[in-house]
C-alpha positions, 0 to 999 in steps of 0.5 A: 499368163503374161503379166500385165505391163508394170507401171506406176499409177497414172498422173491424175488426169481429172481433179474436181473440187465440187461434189454434186450430191452425196447419197449414202456411200455414193458421191455424184460428181459432174463435169467428168470426162475420160473416166471409166468404170472401175477407175480408182479415185482418191477423195480428200474431204473438207474434214481433212480425211483422205478416202478412196473409192471406185467409179461404179457408173458413168452417165455422160459427164456424171460419175458415181463413186462408191467410197470405201470408208463411207461419206460421213463428213463429206459435203458438196464443197471443199473436197478434192476428187482425183481420178487416177484414170486406171483401176486399183493397182497394188504393189507386187512384193513378197511382203504380203505374206504374213499379213492380215488385210481388209478386202481392198488390201489395207492392213488390219493387223496393226502393221504398216501398209504393204509397199513396193515400187512394182504395181499391177492392176488387180483386174488381171487376166486369165492365163493364156491357153498357149502358155498353160501347162497341164495340172499335175501332182497332188496338193495334200490337204490332210483330209481323207475324203479329199486326198483319197477320193477327190484328189486336189491337183496343183493348178486345178480349180475345185469348188466346195458346194455347201448350204447354210448351216454346214461347216464349209468355213471350218473345212476351208480353214482346215484345208488352208492350215494343213495343205502342203505339197511334197518337196516344194515351197507352198503358200496360202492366200485366203480371201473372205467375202461378206464375212461376219466378225465371228467368222473372220476371227475364226479364220484368223485363229485357224491360220495363225500359225501359217501367218506367223511363219509367213506362209499365208496372207489373208484378205477379209471383207466384212459383211458391213464393208462396201459392196464394191470392196467385195468385188475387188477382194478375190481379184486382189488376192489372185493378183498377189497369188500370181506374183508369188506363184509365177515370179517367186516360184511357189505353189499357191493355194487360193481359197475364195469364200463365199463366192455366193456372197461375191455374186450377190455383190455383182448383182447389187452393183449391176442393179445400181448401174441399171443393167437389165437382169437375167436369171434370178436378177443376176446380170447376163455376164455373170458367167464371164465374170466368174470365168475371169476369176476361176481361169486365173489359176493353173500352171505355166510351161516356163514357170515353177509355181502354180495357182490352185483355187478352192472356191467355196459357195453356198447354194440357196435352199440347197438348189444346185441349179441356182445360177452360182453353182450352175455356172461354177460347175461349167467352169471348174473341174469337179466339186466337193459336195457337203451333205446335210445327212452326214452333218446330221449324223455328226460326221465331219467333214460331211463330204458326200463321196458319191456326189463329189468329183475331181476331174483331174484326179488321174493327173495328180494320183497314182504311180509316180505321184502318190501310191500305185494302189491309190486310183484302184482303191478309190474307184473300189470304195466308190463302187462299194459305197454305191452298192451300200446306198442301194442296200440301205434304200432296199432295207428301208423298203423291206426291212433289214432282216429281209436282206441277204447276208451280202447286202447286210455286209454292204450296209456294215461297210457303209457305216465303216466307211463313214466312221473310219474313213470320212470322219476325222477331227477338225484339226486332224491331219492325215498323211496320204499313206494313213488315208489309203490304209484306212481305205483298205480297212473300210473295204475289209468289211466286205469279203474279198470276192466283192473287191473287183476293181483291185488286183489280187496282188494289191489285196495281198499287199495292202489289206494286211497293213490297213489297221489293227482291226482289219484282219478280223474282217478279211472274210474270203466269202459269205456263208450261204444266204 
């Protein structure tokens, strides 16, 4: 990506002193010429306070401004409304790391504002395809279900599909707290949108260690914050991430949660502007709007760093055809799907391995990147799991006793897979070797002749190192059925 040309904020081309009308968080100002949508505005009210806002609509000479701090104390007289003539710009500096900010970049950790001489607009732009490098090498999350079966690759965008009531926020926090890359500098940018106060506190506590060491920065937009701030939050976070990655040379993981809350804010703002709605009330440009966020991650051919995105979204009523997950799936490179059934059985994280996919896994796993047996054992586990699901469905129809011995062993494998491979503690971080050894241990619930996607050499090398209990299940064949 070619960074936007750095420049200071423009001299205010428009400065007005009369507000036509105040309605909730909105100011209606007439006599405005030359302003545009998303222009940043500074309001000095008659009460002496300075507030900030964004132009959300323009109708001839009427500008509608949403005020971040609210309009309490602002009348129609005695104000100074200054239009900067440009979108919101923020300083480009490493000082963002170690800080906790609200959704528009103002500190909420008690520290001073982040300052710097170099400023860039938060709108940004997608990476130029001609300058893109292929994503490669893994980001190790410490979570077996991800590292083993749906490996996250540096420069990838891999969303988490969830529903209300599932621990998607806890999973996002755990990934942000544990993730790392081998032999390189790694940083985390966490953007929360529409968060409740308890959820925001949970994020702060979970990432406290990384914040303290200057490895992470938080941008937290609360549920009662202005809608326009929710739209700015992911763009602000990505603008900071671009500087850290492509100018300072770090590998950056950007976590965006909840993108459904973001899209609802886009819908609200679109409705306020009087735009014609499309599917389920969302604007017709939602696809391109989401693409303007998701396509800001990746690698550059001539830069050391990378940006990896992990958007989290909740599917209303679990509907994967809802516009938000549907459009997200078209833009991103796979998905991690959380399961109500696994959560109901107290399996954490409740990642449905068969519904989840990392389309770039082969670029981040295998010889020279992880372990030579990684891709074969991952493919083998998924194939065995599919057979285990089939056996469970058959048992529900005809009864467990009517199944063959092999089919019963597949059901045992399914339980072993969930308990020994998927299930882990919310603060437990597993190394990649430990994850792959657990994969071999889970496969040990089946006879060797069922392992058709790994070589005899790999079986001989890895089954013996897969855990203290694995040798008990190294049965060469089933007894006759």
